[in-house]
C-alpha positions as CSV (number, residue, x, y, z in Angstrom):
1,X,92.0,119.3,96.4
2,X,90.0,118.3,99.2
3,X,92.2,116.6,101.9
4,X,90.1,113.5,103.0
5,X,90.9,112.0,106.1
6,X,92.6,108.7,106.6
7,X,89.3,107.3,108.3
8,X,87.3,108.4,105.6
9,X,89.2,106.9,103.2
10,X,88.8,103.4,104.9
11,X,85.4,103.9,105.5
12,X,85.0,104.7,101.2
13,X,86.5,101.4,100.9
14,X,84.4,99.6,102.8
15,X,85.7,99.5,106.1
16,X,83.5,100.0,108.7
17,X,84.6,102.5,111.4
18,X,85.1,102.9,115.4
19,X,81.9,103.5,116.9
20,X,79.2,101.1,115.0
21,X,78.4,98.1,117.1
22,X,79.3,95.4,115.3
23,X,83.2,96.8,116.3
24,X,82.4,96.1,119.7
25,X,80.6,92.4,119.9
26,X,82.0,89.1,120.5
27,X,81.8,87.5,116.6
28,X,80.3,84.1,116.0
29,X,82.1,81.0,115.4
30,X,81.8,78.9,112.5
31,X,80.8,75.3,113.1
32,X,83.5,73.8,110.7
33,X,83.4,71.7,108.5
34,X,79.4,72.2,107.9
35,X,80.0,76.1,107.2
36,X,82.8,75.9,105.1
37,X,81.6,76.8,102.3
38,X,80.3,80.4,104.1
39,X,84.4,80.3,106.4
40,X,85.4,79.9,102.5
41,X,83.2,82.8,101.0
42,X,84.1,85.7,104.1
43,X,87.7,84.7,103.6
44,X,87.7,85.9,100.1
45,X,85.7,88.6,100.9
46,X,89.1,89.8,103.4
47,X,91.1,89.0,100.9
48,X,88.7,91.3,98.2
49,X,88.8,93.9,101.3
50,X,92.7,93.5,101.5
51,X,93.5,94.1,98.4
52,X,91.4,97.4,97.8
53,X,92.9,99.0,100.9
54,X,96.8,97.6,99.7
55,X,96.3,99.1,96.6
56,X,95.7,102.7,98.4
57,X,98.0,102.4,101.3
58,X,100.9,100.7,101.9
59,X,101.5,98.3,105.1
60,X,105.3,97.8,105.3
61,X,104.7,96.3,108.2
62,X,102.1,93.7,107.5
63,X,98.3,94.1,108.0
64,X,95.2,92.7,109.1
65,X,91.5,92.7,108.7
66,X,88.6,91.0,110.8
67,X,85.1,90.1,109.2
68,X,83.5,92.4,112.3
69,X,85.6,95.4,110.0
70,X,84.1,95.0,107.0
71,X,80.1,94.4,108.3
72,X,80.1,90.8,108.9
73,X,80.2,88.9,112.7
74,X,81.5,86.1,112.0
75,X,85.2,84.9,114.0
76,X,87.5,85.0,110.1
77,X,90.3,87.5,110.0
78,X,93.4,87.2,107.7
79,X,96.8,88.7,108.2
80,X,99.4,89.4,105.9
81,X,102.9,89.4,107.1
82,X,105.8,91.9,106.4
83,X,107.3,90.9,103.4
84,X,106.8,87.7,100.4
85,X,105.5,85.3,103.8
86,X,101.8,83.8,103.3
87,X,98.8,85.4,104.1
88,X,97.6,84.1,107.6
89,X,93.7,82.7,107.6
90,X,92.3,82.8,110.7
91,X,88.7,80.8,111.8
92,X,87.1,80.6,115.4
93,X,91.0,82.0,116.9
94,X,91.5,81.6,120.3
95,X,94.8,82.7,122.1
96,X,95.8,79.7,124.5
97,X,99.0,81.2,125.9
98,X,101.0,84.6,126.3
99,X,104.5,84.9,127.1
100,X,105.1,87.2,130.9
101,X,107.6,89.1,128.2
102,X,106.2,92.0,126.8
103,X,106.6,95.6,124.9
104,X,104.6,98.4,124.1
105,X,104.5,99.4,120.3
106,X,102.3,101.9,118.4
107,X,99.3,100.4,116.6
108,X,97.1,101.6,113.8
109,X,93.7,100.1,113.1
110,X,91.3,100.3,109.9
111,X,88.5,101.2,111.8
112,X,89.8,104.5,113.4
113,X,93.1,105.3,111.0
114,X,93.1,108.8,112.0
115,X,95.2,107.7,115.2
116,X,97.7,105.4,116.8
117,X,98.0,103.9,120.2
118,X,100.4,102.7,122.5
119,X,99.4,99.0,123.2
120,X,101.4,96.4,125.2
121,X,101.2,92.9,124.0
122,X,103.0,89.4,125.0
123,X,106.3,88.8,122.7
124,X,104.7,85.1,121.9
125,X,101.5,83.6,121.9
126,X,99.7,80.5,121.3
127,X,96.6,80.5,119.2
128,X,94.4,77.7,118.2
129,X,92.2,77.8,115.1
130,X,90.0,75.8,113.2
131,X,91.1,74.6,109.6
132,X,87.8,74.1,107.4
133,X,87.7,70.6,107.8
134,X,87.1,71.3,111.4
135,X,90.5,70.0,112.9
136,X,92.5,72.6,115.9
137,X,95.7,73.9,114.4
138,X,97.7,75.5,117.2
139,X,100.8,77.8,115.9
140,X,102.9,80.0,117.9
141,X,103.8,83.5,117.0
142,X,106.4,85.6,118.2
143,X,106.9,89.7,118.2
144,X,105.7,91.8,115.2
145,X,103.4,88.6,113.9
146,X,101.9,87.8,117.4
147,X,101.4,91.6,118.0
148,X,99.8,91.6,114.6
149,X,97.4,88.0,115.2
150,X,96.7,89.1,118.7
151,X,95.3,92.6,117.4
152,X,92.6,90.4,114.9
153,X,91.6,88.3,117.8
154,X,91.0,91.0,119.8
155,X,88.8,92.3,117.0
156,X,87.4,88.8,116.8
157,X,86.2,89.2,120.6
158,X,84.6,92.7,120.5
159,X,87.9,94.7,121.8
160,X,89.5,97.8,120.0
161,X,93.0,98.5,120.6
162,X,92.6,100.6,122.8
163,X,90.8,98.4,125.3
164,X,94.5,97.4,126.1
165,X,95.7,100.2,125.7
166,X,97.5,101.5,129.2
167,X,95.0,103.7,131.7
168,X,95.9,107.1,131.3
169,X,97.3,106.5,127.3
170,X,95.9,108.2,124.8
171,X,95.3,107.5,121.3
172,X,97.5,110.2,119.4
173,X,96.7,111.6,115.5
174,X,98.0,109.9,112.9
175,X,100.1,113.1,112.4
176,X,102.0,113.5,115.3
177,X,102.7,109.2,115.2
178,X,105.0,109.9,112.0
179,X,106.8,112.5,114.1
180,X,107.8,110.0,117.0
181,X,110.4,108.1,114.9
182,X,108.8,104.3,116.4
183,X,107.6,103.6,112.7
184,X,104.8,100.6,113.3
185,X,102.1,100.4,112.1
186,X,99.4,98.0,110.9
187,X,96.0,97.4,111.2
């Protein structure tokens, strides 16, 4: 049996991999409600991608995926919190507030799934999104959910999580991560 690298598995599932230009460019915002049909279509594609990925890889701590990760340079992302909580759709998200309190946890990314990296993030963020109707919606997220949302908003701003790592800290191979005892991996 051939051992397939996790990043190759994600590529095979349609996830754009690290090094592709689309992952480092800011995504284009939607003009809502004018582009409602387009936003709904892209959101449906994100849910379909999450479904494909979820059949191959379990995400106990939740997961997310941003449109650029499936080759669409638009400001849309979907986050599935852990457990039975409903998915969160992010259209044109902007972080408008951050707590001073931070923590540093390992993060993974579907776009470079072979490594994990220690990323400092605020424990609480305020995010403004736009509903399909064009109305602004403001939501506060805390702890793990704040980390998931922040990770996806960064994707839409063209920032991989490695850009948030402390200077001198490098990602570690997924095999080494599994032995850290700090199991916090999500995408």
